[in-house]
C-alpha positions as protocol buffer text, in pm:
chain_id: "A"
residue {
  index: 1
  type: MET
  ca { x: -3424 y: 2416 z: -3046 }
}
residue {
  index: 2
  type: THR
  ca { x: -3594 y: 2138 z: -2850 }
}
residue {
  index: 3
  type: LEU
  ca { x: -3842 y: 2197 z: -2568 }
}
residue {
  index: 4
  type: ILE
  ca { x: -3990 y: 1940 z: -2331 }
}
residue {
  index: 5
  type: VAL
  ca { x: -4360 y: 1992 z: -2261 }
}
residue {
  index: 6
  type: ALA
  ca { x: -4451 y: 1914 z: -1902 }
}
residue {
  index: 7
  type: THR
  ca { x: -4793 y: 1759 z: -1956 }
}
residue {
  index: 8
  type: GLN
  ca { x: -4958 y: 1423 z: -2001 }
}
residue {
  index: 9
  type: ASN
  ca { x: -5252 y: 1584 z: -2181 }
}
residue {
  index: 10
  type: GLU
  ca { x: -5220 y: 1465 z: -2542 }
}
residue {
  index: 11
  type: GLY
  ca { x: -5451 y: 1741 z: -2663 }
}
residue {
  index: 12
  type: LYS
  ca { x: -5216 y: 2005 z: -2526 }
}
residue {
  index: 13
  type: VAL
  ca { x: -4912 y: 1826 z: -2670 }
}
residue {
  index: 14
  type: ARG
  ca { x: -5069 y: 1828 z: -3017 }
}
residue {
  index: 15
  type: GLU
  ca { x: -5136 y: 2202 z: -2993 }
}
residue {
  index: 16
  type: PHE
  ca { x: -4783 y: 2279 z: -2876 }
}
residue {
  index: 17
  type: LYS
  ca { x: -4633 y: 2076 z: -3162 }
}
residue {
  index: 18
  type: ARG
  ca { x: -4868 y: 2227 z: -3421 }
}
residue {
  index: 19
  type: ILE
  ca { x: -4805 y: 2588 z: -3314 }
}
residue {
  index: 20
  type: PHE
  ca { x: -4428 y: 2553 z: -3272 }
}
residue {
  index: 21
  type: ALA
  ca { x: -4355 y: 2345 z: -3585 }
}
residue {
  index: 22
  type: PRO
  ca { x: -4352 y: 2645 z: -3826 }
}
residue {
  index: 23
  type: LEU
  ca { x: -4119 y: 2824 z: -3584 }
}
residue {
  index: 24
  type: GLY
  ca { x: -3853 y: 2554 z: -3603 }
}
residue {
  index: 25
  type: ILE
  ca { x: -3898 y: 2441 z: -3243 }
}
residue {
  index: 26
  type: ILE
  ca { x: -3908 y: 2067 z: -3176 }
}
residue {
  index: 27
  type: VAL
  ca { x: -4151 y: 1970 z: -2903 }
}
residue {
  index: 28
  type: LEU
  ca { x: -4123 y: 1650 z: -2703 }
}
residue {
  index: 29
  type: SER
  ca { x: -4366 y: 1545 z: -2432 }
}
residue {
  index: 30
  type: SER
  ca { x: -4244 y: 1408 z: -2102 }
}
residue {
  index: 31
  type: SER
  ca { x: -4373 y: 1071 z: -2224 }
}
residue {
  index: 32
  type: ASP
  ca { x: -4150 y: 1096 z: -2533 }
}
residue {
  index: 33
  type: ILE
  ca { x: -3846 y: 1095 z: -2304 }
}
residue {
  index: 34
  type: GLU
  ca { x: -4001 y: 826 z: -2082 }
}
residue {
  index: 35
  type: LEU
  ca { x: -4053 y: 1064 z: -1792 }
}
residue {
  index: 36
  type: ASN
  ca { x: -4405 y: 1000 z: -1666 }
}
residue {
  index: 37
  type: VAL
  ca { x: -4435 y: 1208 z: -1350 }
}
residue {
  index: 38
  type: ASP
  ca { x: -4757 y: 1320 z: -1184 }
}
residue {
  index: 39
  type: VAL
  ca { x: -4666 y: 1672 z: -1070 }
}
residue {
  index: 40
  type: GLN
  ca { x: -4855 y: 1804 z: -767 }
}
residue {
  index: 41
  type: GLU
  ca { x: -5017 y: 2129 z: -882 }
}
residue {
  index: 42
  type: ASN
  ca { x: -5058 y: 2315 z: -552 }
}
residue {
  index: 43
  type: GLY
  ca { x: -5016 y: 2674 z: -667 }
}
residue {
  index: 44
  type: SER
  ca { x: -5278 y: 2942 z: -607 }
}
residue {
  index: 45
  type: THR
  ca { x: -5279 y: 3076 z: -965 }
}
residue {
  index: 46
  type: PHE
  ca { x: -5250 y: 2942 z: -1319 }
}
residue {
  index: 47
  type: ALA
  ca { x: -4905 y: 3102 z: -1342 }
}
residue {
  index: 48
  type: GLU
  ca { x: -4782 y: 2935 z: -1023 }
}
residue {
  index: 49
  type: ASN
  ca { x: -4898 y: 2592 z: -1138 }
}
residue {
  index: 50
  type: ALA
  ca { x: -4731 y: 2637 z: -1478 }
}
residue {
  index: 51
  type: LYS
  ca { x: -4404 y: 2720 z: -1305 }
}
residue {
  index: 52
  type: ILE
  ca { x: -4432 y: 2423 z: -1067 }
}
residue {
  index: 53
  type: LYS
  ca { x: -4482 y: 2182 z: -1358 }
}
residue {
  index: 54
  type: ALA
  ca { x: -4208 y: 2328 z: -1576 }
}
residue {
  index: 55
  type: LYS
  ca { x: -3950 y: 2348 z: -1298 }
}
residue {
  index: 56
  type: THR
  ca { x: -4020 y: 1996 z: -1169 }
}
residue {
  index: 57
  type: ILE
  ca { x: -3978 y: 1831 z: -1509 }
}
residue {
  index: 58
  type: MET
  ca { x: -3680 y: 2050 z: -1603 }
}
residue {
  index: 59
  type: GLN
  ca { x: -3497 y: 1943 z: -1288 }
}
residue {
  index: 60
  type: LEU
  ca { x: -3556 y: 1578 z: -1373 }
}
residue {
  index: 61
  type: CYS
  ca { x: -3449 y: 1593 z: -1739 }
}
residue {
  index: 62
  type: ALA
  ca { x: -3201 y: 1886 z: -1731 }
}
residue {
  index: 63
  type: LEU
  ca { x: -3354 y: 2025 z: -2052 }
}
residue {
  index: 64
  type: PRO
  ca { x: -3549 y: 2346 z: -2123 }
}
residue {
  index: 65
  type: THR
  ca { x: -3907 y: 2264 z: -2022 }
}
residue {
  index: 66
  type: ILE
  ca { x: -4228 y: 2448 z: -2097 }
}
residue {
  index: 67
  type: ALA
  ca { x: -4558 y: 2404 z: -1914 }
}
residue {
  index: 68
  type: ASP
  ca { x: -4905 y: 2543 z: -1954 }
}
residue {
  index: 69
  type: ASP
  ca { x: -5170 y: 2572 z: -1688 }
}
residue {
  index: 70
  type: SER
  ca { x: -5504 y: 2668 z: -1825 }
}
residue {
  index: 71
  type: GLY
  ca { x: -5870 y: 2667 z: -1743 }
}
residue {
  index: 72
  type: LEU
  ca { x: -6218 y: 2784 z: -1824 }
}
residue {
  index: 73
  type: CYS
  ca { x: -6363 y: 3071 z: -1620 }
}
residue {
  index: 74
  type: VAL
  ca { x: -6740 y: 3123 z: -1637 }
}
residue {
  index: 75
  type: ASP
  ca { x: -6868 y: 3461 z: -1520 }
}
residue {
  index: 76
  type: ALA
  ca { x: -7207 y: 3330 z: -1401 }
}
residue {
  index: 77
  type: LEU
  ca { x: -7024 y: 3078 z: -1180 }
}
residue {
  index: 78
  type: ASP
  ca { x: -6795 y: 3341 z: -1024 }
}
residue {
  index: 79
  type: GLY
  ca { x: -6499 y: 3222 z: -1233 }
}
residue {
  index: 80
  type: ALA
  ca { x: -6551 y: 2848 z: -1184 }
}
residue {
  index: 81
  type: PRO
  ca { x: -6437 y: 2594 z: -1282 }
}
residue {
  index: 82
  type: GLY
  ca { x: -6116 y: 2799 z: -1317 }
}
residue {
  index: 83
  type: MET
  ca { x: -5811 y: 2626 z: -1178 }
}
residue {
  index: 84
  type: PHE
  ca { x: -6021 y: 2316 z: -1112 }
}
residue {
  index: 85
  type: SER
  ca { x: -6131 y: 2280 z: -1475 }
}
residue {
  index: 86
  type: ALA
  ca { x: -5972 y: 1936 z: -1514 }
}
residue {
  index: 87
  type: ARG
  ca { x: -6123 y: 1813 z: -1185 }
}
residue {
  index: 88
  type: TYR
  ca { x: -6458 y: 1989 z: -1208 }
}
residue {
  index: 89
  type: ALA
  ca { x: -6658 y: 1665 z: -1213 }
}
residue {
  index: 90
  type: GLY
  ca { x: -6420 y: 1478 z: -984 }
}
residue {
  index: 91
  type: GLU
  ca { x: -6090 y: 1296 z: -1030 }
}
residue {
  index: 92
  type: GLY
  ca { x: -6090 y: 1070 z: -1332 }
}
residue {
  index: 93
  type: ALA
  ca { x: -6398 y: 1227 z: -1490 }
}
residue {
  index: 94
  type: THR
  ca { x: -6421 y: 1234 z: -1869 }
}
residue {
  index: 95
  type: ASP
  ca { x: -6450 y: 1546 z: -2085 }
}
residue {
  index: 96
  type: ASP
  ca { x: -6817 y: 1464 z: -2142 }
}
residue {
  index: 97
  type: GLN
  ca { x: -6883 y: 1436 z: -1769 }
}
residue {
  index: 98
  type: ARG
  ca { x: -6720 y: 1773 z: -1703 }
}
residue {
  index: 99
  type: ILE
  ca { x: -6921 y: 1933 z: -1982 }
}
residue {
  index: 100
  type: ASP
  ca { x: -7244 y: 1776 z: -1859 }
}
residue {
  index: 101
  type: LYS
  ca { x: -7186 y: 1919 z: -1511 }
}
residue {
  index: 102
  type: LEU
  ca { x: -7111 y: 2264 z: -1654 }
}
residue {
  index: 103
  type: LEU
  ca { x: -7424 y: 2265 z: -1869 }
}
residue {
  index: 104
  type: SER
  ca { x: -7630 y: 2148 z: -1573 }
}
residue {
  index: 105
  type: GLU
  ca { x: -7501 y: 2435 z: -1358 }
}
residue {
  index: 106
  type: LEU
  ca { x: -7585 y: 2683 z: -1634 }
}
residue {
  index: 107
  type: ARG
  ca { x: -7921 y: 2530 z: -1721 }
}
residue {
  index: 108
  type: ASP
  ca { x: -8125 y: 2835 z: -1615 }
}
residue {
  index: 109
  type: VAL
  ca { x: -7871 y: 3102 z: -1715 }
}
residue {
  index: 110
  type: PRO
  ca { x: -7980 y: 3311 z: -2018 }
}
residue {
  index: 111
  type: ASP
  ca { x: -7755 y: 3346 z: -2322 }
}
residue {
  index: 112
  type: GLU
  ca { x: -7644 y: 3701 z: -2246 }
}
residue {
  index: 113
  type: LYS
  ca { x: -7511 y: 3593 z: -1906 }
}
residue {
  index: 114
  type: ARG
  ca { x: -7322 y: 3283 z: -2027 }
}
residue {
  index: 115
  type: THR
  ca { x: -7001 y: 3476 z: -2091 }
}
residue {
  index: 116
  type: ALA
  ca { x: -6674 y: 3295 z: -2021 }
}
residue {
  index: 117
  type: TYR
  ca { x: -6308 y: 3299 z: -2103 }
}
residue {
  index: 118
  type: PHE
  ca { x: -6018 y: 3059 z: -2129 }
}
residue {
  index: 119
  type: VAL
  ca { x: -5685 y: 3143 z: -1965 }
}
residue {
  index: 120
  type: SER
  ca { x: -5346 y: 2992 z: -2051 }
}
residue {
  index: 121
  type: SER
  ca { x: -5038 y: 3068 z: -1842 }
}
residue {
  index: 122
  type: ILE
  ca { x: -4705 y: 2956 z: -1986 }
}
residue {
  index: 123
  type: CYS
  ca { x: -4376 y: 2910 z: -1807 }
}
residue {
  index: 124
  type: CYS
  ca { x: -4050 y: 2784 z: -1955 }
}
residue {
  index: 125
  type: CYS
  ca { x: -3769 y: 2691 z: -1718 }
}
residue {
  index: 126
  type: PHE
  ca { x: -3407 y: 2656 z: -1828 }
}
residue {
  index: 127
  type: PRO
  ca { x: -3135 y: 2453 z: -1656 }
}
residue {
  index: 128
  type: ASN
  ca { x: -2939 y: 2775 z: -1590 }
}
residue {
  index: 129
  type: GLY
  ca { x: -3224 y: 2904 z: -1373 }
}
residue {
  index: 130
  type: ASP
  ca { x: -3376 y: 3145 z: -1624 }
}
residue {
  index: 131
  type: GLU
  ca { x: -3751 y: 3157 z: -1687 }
}
residue {
  index: 132
  type: ILE
  ca { x: -3980 y: 3293 z: -1956 }
}
residue {
  index: 133
  type: THR
  ca { x: -4350 y: 3347 z: -1888 }
}
residue {
  index: 134
  type: ALA
  ca { x: -4648 y: 3442 z: -2103 }
}
residue {
  index: 135
  type: GLU
  ca { x: -5026 y: 3446 z: -2081 }
}
residue {
  index: 136
  type: GLY
  ca { x: -5318 y: 3440 z: -2322 }
}
residue {
  index: 137
  type: ILE
  ca { x: -5692 y: 3491 z: -2279 }
}
residue {
  index: 138
  type: CYS
  ca { x: -5977 y: 3407 z: -2516 }
}
residue {
  index: 139
  type: ALA
  ca { x: -6328 y: 3537 z: -2447 }
}
residue {
  index: 140
  type: GLY
  ca { x: -6646 y: 3364 z: -2556 }
}
residue {
  index: 141
  type: LYS
  ca { x: -6970 y: 3213 z: -2428 }
}
residue {
  index: 142
  type: ILE
  ca { x: -7087 y: 2874 z: -2307 }
}
residue {
  index: 143
  type: GLY
  ca { x: -7336 y: 2717 z: -2547 }
}
residue {
  index: 144
  type: THR
  ca { x: -7637 y: 2510 z: -2447 }
}
residue {
  index: 145
  type: GLU
  ca { x: -7520 y: 2191 z: -2618 }
}
residue {
  index: 146
  type: LYS
  ca { x: -7204 y: 2029 z: -2751 }
}
residue {
  index: 147
  type: ARG
  ca { x: -7116 y: 2122 z: -3108 }
}
residue {
  index: 148
  type: GLY
  ca { x: -6837 y: 1991 z: -3329 }
}
residue {
  index: 149
  type: GLU
  ca { x: -6607 y: 1690 z: -3337 }
}
residue {
  index: 150
  type: ASN
  ca { x: -6263 y: 1846 z: -3294 }
}
residue {
  index: 151
  type: GLY
  ca { x: -6072 y: 1973 z: -2994 }
}
residue {
  index: 152
  type: PHE
  ca { x: -6077 y: 1844 z: -2639 }
}
residue {
  index: 153
  type: GLY
  ca { x: -6187 y: 1942 z: -2290 }
}
residue {
  index: 154
  type: TYR
  ca { x: -6459 y: 2207 z: -2290 }
}
residue {
  index: 155
  type: ASP
  ca { x: -6407 y: 2294 z: -2658 }
}
residue {
  index: 156
  type: PRO
  ca { x: -6748 y: 2161 z: -2776 }
}
residue {
  index: 157
  type: VAL
  ca { x: -6940 y: 2413 z: -2561 }
}
residue {
  index: 158
  type: PHE
  ca { x: -6704 y: 2712 z: -2577 }
}
residue {
  index: 159
  type: MET
  ca { x: -6854 y: 2939 z: -2839 }
}
residue {
  index: 160
  type: THR
  ca { x: -6665 y: 3203 z: -3036 }
}
residue {
  index: 161
  type: GLU
  ca { x: -6787 y: 3427 z: -3318 }
}
residue {
  index: 162
  type: TYR
  ca { x: -6672 y: 3152 z: -3559 }
}
residue {
  index: 163
  type: GLY
  ca { x: -6842 y: 2861 z: -3382 }
}
residue {
  index: 164
  type: SER
  ca { x: -6737 y: 2636 z: -3098 }
}
residue {
  index: 165
  type: PHE
  ca { x: -6371 y: 2549 z: -3048 }
}
residue {
  index: 166
  type: SER
  ca { x: -6466 y: 2200 z: -3171 }
}
residue {
  index: 167
  type: GLU
  ca { x: -6628 y: 2327 z: -3491 }
}
residue {
  index: 168
  type: ILE
  ca { x: -6352 y: 2551 z: -3620 }
}
residue {
  index: 169
  type: SER
  ca { x: -6032 y: 2428 z: -3785 }
}
residue {
  index: 170
  type: ALA
  ca { x: -5714 y: 2368 z: -3588 }
}
residue {
  index: 171
  type: GLU
  ca { x: -5558 y: 2668 z: -3765 }
}
residue {
  index: 172
  type: GLN
  ca { x: -5848 y: 2894 z: -3668 }
}
residue {
  index: 173
  type: LYS
  ca { x: -5835 y: 2776 z: -3310 }
}
residue {
  index: 174
  type: ASP
  ca { x: -5460 y: 2837 z: -3286 }
}
residue {
  index: 175
  type: GLU
  ca { x: -5512 y: 3191 z: -3417 }
}
residue {
  index: 176
  type: ILE
  ca { x: -5769 y: 3295 z: -3156 }
}
residue {
  index: 177
  type: SER
  ca { x: -5725 y: 3056 z: -2863 }
}
residue {
  index: 178
  type: HIS
  ca { x: -5579 y: 3138 z: -2524 }
}
residue {
  index: 179
  type: ARG
  ca { x: -5298 y: 2887 z: -2576 }
}
residue {
  index: 180
  type: GLY
  ca { x: -5219 y: 3011 z: -2925 }
}
residue {
  index: 181
  type: LYS
  ca { x: -5192 y: 3369 z: -2798 }
}
residue {
  index: 182
  type: ALA
  ca { x: -4977 y: 3266 z: -2501 }
}
residue {
  index: 183
  type: LEU
  ca { x: -4741 y: 3059 z: -2714 }
}
residue {
  index: 184
  type: ARG
  ca { x: -4695 y: 3335 z: -2970 }
}
residue {
  index: 185
  type: GLU
  ca { x: -4612 y: 3579 z: -2690 }
}
residue {
  index: 186
  type: PHE
  ca { x: -4374 y: 3320 z: -2548 }
}
residue {
  index: 187
  type: TYR
  ca { x: -4203 y: 3275 z: -2884 }
}
residue {
  index: 188
  type: GLU
  ca { x: -4136 y: 3649 z: -2918 }
}
residue {
  index: 189
  type: LYS
  ca { x: -3984 y: 3652 z: -2569 }
}
residue {
  index: 190
  type: LEU
  ca { x: -3781 y: 3341 z: -2652 }
}
residue {
  index: 191
  type: LYS
  ca { x: -3634 y: 3509 z: -2961 }
}
residue {
  index: 192
  type: GLU
  ca { x: -3530 y: 3809 z: -2753 }
}
residue {
  index: 193
  type: TYR
  ca { x: -3387 y: 3579 z: -2488 }
}
residue {
  index: 194
  type: LYS
  ca { x: -3180 y: 3386 z: -2742 }
}
residue {
  index: 195
  type: GLU
  ca { x: -3047 y: 3711 z: -2891 }
}
residue {
  index: 196
  type: ASN
  ca { x: -2940 y: 3833 z: -2547 }
}
residue {
  index: 197
  type: ARG
  ca { x: -2794 y: 3502 z: -2426 }
}
residue {
  index: 198
  type: GLY
  ca { x: -2615 y: 3408 z: -2745 }
}
residue {
  index: 199
  type: ASN
  ca { x: -2495 y: 3049 z: -2739 }
}
residue {
  index: 200
  type: GLU
  ca { x: -2553 y: 2993 z: -2371 }
}
residue {
  index: 201
  type: ILE
  ca { x: -2890 y: 2825 z: -2425 }
}
residue {
  index: 202
  type: VAL
  ca { x: -2879 y: 2449 z: -2393 }
}
residue {
  index: 203
  type: ASN
  ca { x: -2948 y: 2207 z: -2683 }
}
residue {
  index: 204
  type: GLU
  ca { x: -2974 y: 2418 z: -2996 }
}
């Protein structure tokens, strides 16, 4: 089965491909099918934004399309940056600039109060109007400095019991991350959906 991923974030595309490859699902980004669309994410929740992205791209390509909307929620900042994680330091800011702002805001916050969690909401829209949704959460803490060379986004400062998301291997991250959990839940729902719908699903 082939799924289009409604994102221009290459880091997310790599994770989708890596997690789905062993499951026999081919993942293509919107760029792979030459569909570069800047979708207006105006939902009020992660789930709403995921649906907006998936539905918009699905309608343009007429293929099953999956989207993820995710973000980092820091307890000491009342859940910020949350849905504004990608724009936390302003439009066009780099990962380093977003991290620097986060660390600055948490400069005087003690370790025991630096708790945080990542959220990933998944929505897959099919041309026949059906939808599959899933969600994953990964709890951790915000470190005081960047650690590791892997990952993307806030990964270098998101600390787990195994190290930061940028220090652990891709396989370890997929096992415990918010996106890994959401995609595994999605896959189980997709299997059930395929069993119930038989051959009605497009593009096997």
